[in-house]
N, C-alpha and C positions, 0 to 999 in steps of 0.2 A: 113383125115377127116377135114372138115372145121367147123369153129365156127357157121356160119349161116346154119340152117337146109336146106334151099333151095339150098345150094351149095353142100350138101353131095352127094357123088358119090353113085350110086346104089351098094348095098352090103356092103357099109362102115358103121360103127357104127355112130350114131348121137353123137354130142358133149356131150350132157347131159348124155349119157350112160357111158361115159368115165371120164368126169370131173364134179366136183361139184363147183358151183360158191361160192366163199368165200365172195366176196364183190367188190364194185367198188366206184370210185370217179368220179364225173362229174362236169366239170367247168360250172358254171351258167352264164347267161347273154350273151351267144353267139347267135347272131341272126340267121344266116343260117349256122352255123358251130357247131362242137362238139369237145370235148376234154375229153377223158375217160382213166382212169387207172383201169383195171380189173384184178382180182386175181382168180385163179382157182386151185383146188386140184385134182390130178389124183387119181381116186377112187381105182385103183389097187395098185399103188406104194406108194401112200401117198405124193408124191412130190408136191410141191407148185410152181406154175408158175404165171407170170404176163405179161401184155403188156400195154403199154401206147402209145396211138396214137390219132390222131385228123384228122378232115377232114371237108368237106363241106356237105351240106344237101343231096347231091346226093349219098353219101355212108353212112355207119354207122359202129360203133365199131364192130370189128370182121370180117369184110368183107375179110381181108387179112390174118387172123389167120389160121394156120393149124397145125396138130399134127398127124403124121403117126406112129411114134414110138419114143423111147427115144433119138435116134440119128438123127431123121428127123422131125424137127419142127422149128417154128420161135418164140417160147416163151422164156422168161427169167426165169430161175429157181431162187427161193428164198430158200436159205439154211442158215445154221449157218454162214458159211464163207462169204456169200453175203448179209446177213441181213442188215448190216449197210448201204450199198449202196442203198438197197431197201428202208430202213427207210428214208434216205435222200431224195430220189425221192418222197416219199409220203409227206414228210413235205414241199417240194417245190411245190407240186401240189396246184393249186389255188382252194381250197375248204375250208370249215370251219375246225377249229382246232378239233372240236368235231367229225366230219366225218373222219378226218385223224386218230385220236386216236382210233376210233371205228374199222377202217380197220386194224390198226396195232395189236389191241387186237385179232381180228379174225384170222389174219395170225399167231400170236404166238400160239393160240389155235390149229390151223391146223398143226403147226410144233411140236406138243407135242411129236411126236415119235423121235425127234432129241434132242439134248442137249439144251433145251430151257433156262436152267438156265444161259447159256452164253449170251443170248440175252439181 
């Protein structure tokens, strides 16, 4: 299953039926380019995933994202053990402090099924 609907294979579920968007950061001021960090939660498992990528105006965020099952995807999972690495990537992303903190709060809320008190 691909992120972009128009890439979905016939008979495959659409991205939004499997994932919920938690939030994203978008670098501002890029003329004909984009740089995005997007976070998604798998509706069935509750697992949280993200991707950070960029490109020119001829493609867009998610063009290369796919998720077939838990062992066949190209997303990065956010868990208690990987949260600090994710947090560091968010704080290094060129967006406002307010936007970065808002995304981290949303991710913590999505991870409530884990041991969030460790975060």
